[in-house]
N, CA, C and O atoms as a GROMACS GRO file, in nm:
protein
  276
    1MET      N    1  -1.456   1.278   1.066
    1MET     CA    2  -1.326   1.179   1.042
    1MET      C    3  -1.430   1.071   1.013
    1MET      O    4  -1.549   1.091   0.990
    2LEU      N    5  -1.353   0.930   1.020
    2LEU     CA    6  -1.443   0.809   0.983
    2LEU      C    7  -1.491   0.752   1.077
    2LEU      O    8  -1.509   0.630   1.066
    3GLY      N    9  -1.531   0.828   1.216
    3GLY     CA   10  -1.590   0.733   1.342
    3GLY      C   11  -1.573   0.643   1.394
    3GLY      O   12  -1.645   0.635   1.494
    4ILE      N   13  -1.513   0.564   1.380
    4ILE     CA   14  -1.469   0.379   1.376
    4ILE      C   15  -1.480   0.387   1.513
    4ILE      O   16  -1.415   0.463   1.585
    5LYS      N   17  -1.568   0.303   1.549
    5LYS     CA   18  -1.627   0.211   1.666
    5LYS      C   19  -1.501   0.116   1.714
    5LYS      O   20  -1.470   0.019   1.644
    6LYS      N   21  -1.429   0.146   1.834
    6LYS     CA   22  -1.335   0.062   1.836
    6LYS      C   23  -1.316   0.023   1.968
    6LYS      O   24  -1.344   0.109   2.050
    7GLN      N   25  -1.268  -0.108   2.019
    7GLN     CA   26  -1.259  -0.159   2.154
    7GLN      C   27  -1.064  -0.191   2.171
    7GLN      O   28  -0.974  -0.233   2.098
    8ILE      N   29  -1.075  -0.151   2.284
    8ILE     CA   30  -0.929  -0.137   2.324
    8ILE      C   31  -0.927  -0.229   2.385
    8ILE      O   32  -1.017  -0.253   2.467
    9ILE      N   33  -0.792  -0.333   2.358
    9ILE     CA   34  -0.788  -0.451   2.468
    9ILE      C   35  -0.663  -0.459   2.552
    9ILE      O   36  -0.554  -0.471   2.496
   10PHE      N   37  -0.668  -0.455   2.627
   10PHE     CA   38  -0.580  -0.449   2.781
   10PHE      C   39  -0.490  -0.537   2.824
   10PHE      O   40  -0.552  -0.643   2.824
   11ASN      N   41  -0.347  -0.565   2.873
   11ASN     CA   42  -0.317  -0.709   2.898
   11ASN      C   43  -0.325  -0.670   3.093
   11ASN      O   44  -0.398  -0.583   3.140
   12GLU      N   45  -0.264  -0.729   3.149
   12GLU     CA   46  -0.290  -0.780   3.298
   12GLU      C   47  -0.233  -0.658   3.371
   12GLU      O   48  -0.286  -0.633   3.479
   13GLN      N   49  -0.126  -0.573   3.326
   13GLN     CA   50  -0.092  -0.440   3.379
   13GLN      C   51  -0.193  -0.349   3.321
   13GLN      O   52  -0.171  -0.229   3.334
   14GLN      N   53  -0.291  -0.384   3.264
   14GLN     CA   54  -0.344  -0.248   3.222
   14GLN      C   55  -0.319  -0.191   3.102
   14GLN      O   56  -0.405  -0.116   3.058
   15ILE      N   57  -0.232  -0.207   3.047
   15ILE     CA   58  -0.146  -0.145   2.982
   15ILE      C   59  -0.213  -0.211   2.817
   15ILE      O   60  -0.213  -0.324   2.766
   16PRO      N   61  -0.271  -0.060   2.768
   16PRO     CA   62  -0.320  -0.153   2.589
   16PRO      C   63  -0.264  -0.187   2.495
   16PRO      O   64  -0.214  -0.093   2.434
   17VAL      N   65  -0.244  -0.309   2.439
   17VAL     CA   66  -0.188  -0.387   2.349
   17VAL      C   67  -0.245  -0.397   2.241
   17VAL      O   68  -0.194  -0.433   2.135
   18ALA      N   69  -0.364  -0.364   2.260
   18ALA     CA   70  -0.452  -0.396   2.054
   18ALA      C   71  -0.591  -0.326   2.079
   18ALA      O   72  -0.652  -0.300   2.183
   19VAL      N   73  -0.619  -0.303   1.937
   19VAL     CA   74  -0.713  -0.255   1.931
   19VAL      C   75  -0.826  -0.322   1.833
   19VAL      O   76  -0.776  -0.377   1.735
   20GLN      N   77  -0.977  -0.328   1.840
   20GLN     CA   78  -1.025  -0.438   1.763
   20GLN      C   79  -1.160  -0.344   1.661
   20GLN      O   80  -1.218  -0.245   1.704
   21ILE      N   81  -1.173  -0.380   1.585
   21ILE     CA   82  -1.278  -0.290   1.442
   21ILE      C   83  -1.312  -0.394   1.362
   21ILE      O   84  -1.269  -0.496   1.309
   22PRO      N   85  -1.425  -0.314   1.379
   22PRO     CA   86  -1.530  -0.418   1.265
   22PRO      C   87  -1.445  -0.448   1.150
   22PRO      O   88  -1.356  -0.369   1.118
   23PHE      N   89  -1.465  -0.546   1.091
   23PHE     CA   90  -1.429  -0.561   0.956
   23PHE      C   91  -1.378  -0.470   0.851
   23PHE      O   92  -1.263  -0.438   0.817
   24GLU      N   93  -1.503  -0.434   0.807
   24GLU     CA   94  -1.566  -0.345   0.746
   24GLU      C   95  -1.506  -0.191   0.712
   24GLU      O   96  -1.470  -0.128   0.612
   25GLN      N   97  -1.515  -0.171   0.844
   25GLN     CA   98  -1.391  -0.037   0.878
   25GLN      C   99  -1.233  -0.051   0.849
   25GLN      O  100  -1.160   0.039   0.806
   26TYR      N  101  -1.192  -0.193   0.885
   26TYR     CA  102  -1.095  -0.204   0.882
   26TYR      C  103  -1.049  -0.181   0.690
   26TYR      O  104  -0.971  -0.096   0.646
   27GLN      N  105  -1.130  -0.291   0.605
   27GLN     CA  106  -1.099  -0.229   0.517
   27GLN      C  107  -1.144  -0.136   0.459
   27GLN      O  108  -1.088  -0.129   0.350
   28LEU      N  109  -1.237  -0.034   0.475
   28LEU     CA  110  -1.191   0.114   0.441
   28LEU      C  111  -1.071   0.164   0.448
   28LEU      O  112  -1.011   0.200   0.347
   29ILE      N  113  -1.016   0.173   0.579
   29ILE     CA  114  -0.897   0.174   0.636
   29ILE      C  115  -0.808   0.157   0.516
   29ILE      O  116  -0.776   0.242   0.432
   30GLU      N  117  -0.774   0.029   0.524
   30GLU     CA  118  -0.665  -0.035   0.464
   30GLU      C  119  -0.665   0.015   0.261
   30GLU      O  120  -0.561   0.038   0.200
   31GLU      N  121  -0.819   0.020   0.190
   31GLU     CA  122  -0.849   0.094   0.078
   31GLU      C  123  -0.795   0.246   0.119
   31GLU      O  124  -0.719   0.270   0.026
   32ILE      N  125  -0.792   0.325   0.178
   32ILE     CA  126  -0.730   0.453   0.211
   32ILE      C  127  -0.629   0.444   0.215
   32ILE      O  128  -0.578   0.529   0.143
   33LEU      N  129  -0.548   0.373   0.271
   33LEU     CA  130  -0.413   0.383   0.305
   33LEU      C  131  -0.293   0.335   0.160
   33LEU      O  132  -0.173   0.354   0.140
   34GLU      N  133  -0.416   0.258   0.077
   34GLU     CA  134  -0.333   0.204  -0.038
   34GLU      C  135  -0.344   0.317  -0.136
   34GLU      O  136  -0.275   0.340  -0.236
   35ASP      N  137  -0.461   0.392  -0.080
   35ASP     CA  138  -0.491   0.493  -0.255
   35ASP      C  139  -0.346   0.640  -0.195
   35ASP      O  140  -0.270   0.714  -0.257
   36TYR      N  141  -0.367   0.621  -0.091
   36TYR     CA  142  -0.250   0.755  -0.032
   36TYR      C  143  -0.139   0.661  -0.080
   36TYR      O  144  -0.072   0.708  -0.172
   37GLY      N  145  -0.105   0.542  -0.040
   37GLY     CA  146   0.081   0.564  -0.064
   37GLY      C  147   0.057   0.519  -0.253
   37GLY      O  148   0.157   0.457  -0.289
   38LEU      N  149  -0.026   0.532  -0.349
   38LEU     CA  150  -0.062   0.497  -0.453
   38LEU      C  151  -0.026   0.641  -0.526
   38LEU      O  152   0.042   0.661  -0.626
   39ALA      N  153  -0.098   0.738  -0.438
   39ALA     CA  154  -0.108   0.882  -0.540
   39ALA      C  155   0.082   0.941  -0.464
   39ALA      O  156   0.153   1.039  -0.485
   40GLN      N  157   0.096   0.823  -0.381
   40GLN     CA  158   0.225   0.898  -0.343
   40GLN      C  159   0.363   0.885  -0.414
   40GLN      O  160   0.463   0.955  -0.430
   41LEU      N  161   0.310   0.734  -0.456
   41LEU     CA  162   0.404   0.684  -0.577
   41LEU      C  163   0.397   0.732  -0.719
   41LEU      O  164   0.470   0.703  -0.814
   42MET      N  165   0.291   0.812  -0.714
   42MET     CA  166   0.254   0.875  -0.837
   42MET      C  167   0.337   1.003  -0.861
   42MET      O  168   0.400   1.037  -0.960
   43ASP      N  169   0.319   1.066  -0.738
   43ASP     CA  170   0.418   1.227  -0.709
   43ASP      C  171   0.508   1.215  -0.751
   43ASP      O  172   0.559   1.300  -0.824
   44GLU      N  173   0.571   1.089  -0.718
   44GLU     CA  174   0.714   1.066  -0.644
   44GLU      C  175   0.787   1.025  -0.824
   44GLU      O  176   0.890   1.076  -0.867
   45VAL      N  177   0.700   0.923  -0.901
   45VAL     CA  178   0.768   0.956  -1.024
   45VAL      C  179   0.711   1.024  -1.161
   45VAL      O  180   0.740   0.978  -1.272
   46GLU      N  181   0.630   1.133  -1.144
   46GLU     CA  182   0.593   1.236  -1.215
   46GLU      C  183   0.686   1.295  -1.356
   46GLU      O  184   0.662   1.323  -1.473
   47GLN      N  185   0.799   1.294  -1.270
   47GLN     CA  186   0.907   1.365  -1.345
   47GLN      C  187   0.988   1.261  -1.437
   47GLN      O  188   1.072   1.291  -1.522
   48ASP      N  189   0.937   1.109  -1.396
   48ASP     CA  190   1.062   1.005  -1.424
   48ASP      C  191   1.082   1.039  -1.664
   48ASP      O  192   1.035   1.109  -1.754
   49GLU      N  193   1.168   0.945  -1.645
   49GLU     CA  194   1.194   0.894  -1.774
   49GLU      C  195   1.068   0.832  -1.809
   49GLU      O  196   1.011   0.754  -1.732
   50THR      N  197   1.002   0.882  -1.982
   50THR     CA  198   0.898   0.757  -1.985
   50THR      C  199   0.983   0.680  -2.140
   50THR      O  200   1.065   0.725  -2.220
   51LEU      N  201   0.914   0.550  -2.128
   51LEU     CA  202   0.969   0.462  -2.228
   51LEU      C  203   0.854   0.471  -2.338
   51LEU      O  204   0.736   0.467  -2.304
   52THR      N  205   0.896   0.484  -2.488
   52THR     CA  206   0.804   0.453  -2.574
   52THR      C  207   0.691   0.258  -2.556
   52THR      O  208   0.709   0.229  -2.437
   53PHE      N  209   0.648   0.202  -2.586
   53PHE     CA  210   0.610   0.103  -2.638
   53PHE      C  211   0.690  -0.015  -2.628
   53PHE      O  212   0.696  -0.099  -2.539
   54HIS      N  213   0.771  -0.003  -2.767
   54HIS     CA  214   0.885  -0.074  -2.808
   54HIS      C  215   0.999  -0.042  -2.711
   54HIS      O  216   1.054  -0.145  -2.671
   55GLU      N  217   1.053   0.078  -2.659
   55GLU     CA  218   1.156   0.058  -2.547
   55GLU      C  219   1.115  -0.010  -2.408
   55GLU      O  220   1.195  -0.068  -2.336
   56ALA      N  221   0.992   0.005  -2.384
   56ALA     CA  222   0.927  -0.118  -2.249
   56ALA      C  223   0.891  -0.261  -2.278
   56ALA      O  224   0.895  -0.349  -2.193
   57LYS      N  225   0.860  -0.276  -2.390
   57LYS     CA  226   0.894  -0.431  -2.430
   57LYS      C  227   1.009  -0.438  -2.425
   57LYS      O  228   1.024  -0.545  -2.368
   58ALA      N  229   1.162  -0.378  -2.456
   58ALA     CA  230   1.270  -0.461  -2.468
   58ALA      C  231   1.293  -0.426  -2.372
   58ALA      O  232   1.281  -0.530  -2.306
   59TYR      N  233   1.317  -0.360  -2.312
   59TYR     CA  234   1.362  -0.335  -2.120
   59TYR      C  235   1.279  -0.446  -2.044
   59TYR      O  236   1.354  -0.483  -1.954
   60TYR      N  237   1.194  -0.498  -2.038
   60TYR     CA  238   1.119  -0.582  -1.975
   60TYR      C  239   1.187  -0.665  -2.039
   60TYR      O  240   1.285  -0.696  -1.971
   61GLN      N  241   1.184  -0.735  -2.168
   61GLN     CA  242   1.246  -0.882  -2.195
   61GLN      C  243   1.412  -0.897  -2.149
   61GLN      O  244   1.479  -0.998  -2.131
   62ASN      N  245   1.443  -0.779  -2.142
   62ASN     CA  246   1.579  -0.761  -2.067
   62ASN      C  247   1.602  -0.844  -1.949
   62ASN      O  248   1.677  -0.935  -1.916
   63LEU      N  249   1.506  -0.774  -1.899
   63LEU     CA  250   1.466  -0.842  -1.746
   63LEU      C  251   1.423  -0.982  -1.712
   63LEU      O  252   1.455  -1.052  -1.617
   64LYS      N  253   1.335  -1.007  -1.820
   64LYS     CA  254   1.309  -1.130  -1.839
   64LYS      C  255   1.435  -1.270  -1.821
   64LYS      O  256   1.428  -1.368  -1.746
   65LYS      N  257   1.530  -1.238  -1.906
   65LYS     CA  258   1.628  -1.260  -1.951
   65LYS      C  259   1.737  -1.321  -1.824
   65LYS      O  260   1.792  -1.427  -1.798
   66LYS      N  261   1.728  -1.170  -1.762
   66LYS     CA  262   1.803  -1.201  -1.632
   66LYS      C  263   1.809  -1.239  -1.533
   66LYS      O  264   1.906  -1.260  -1.460
   67VAL      N  265   1.672  -1.257  -1.515
   67VAL     CA  266   1.510  -1.319  -1.411
   67VAL      C  267   1.564  -1.470  -1.445
   67VAL      O  268   1.576  -1.536  -1.341
   68GLY      N  269   1.607  -1.556  -1.585
   68GLY     CA  270   1.600  -1.662  -1.593
   68GLY      C  271   1.733  -1.727  -1.584
   68GLY      O  272   1.758  -1.845  -1.605
   69LYS      N  273   1.834  -1.606  -1.542
   69LYS     CA  274   1.956  -1.702  -1.529
   69LYS      C  275   1.924  -1.766  -1.359
   69LYS      O  276   2.001  -1.847  -1.308
   0.00000   0.00000   0.00000
């Protein structure tokens, strides 16, 4: 796995309440989660209908008009 160097923080009752990890490892974990989420989204919309450039442009122009109201 990643071999994460962590420090567990305990409260007065010796219950773990937090974990400290090096910032570089946090960034790597965040990147992995974002990549995984993007892959999930791509799989989810793979069968969705696609629009031509002109259809997409018209769709977004219509959205802009609705948001501008």
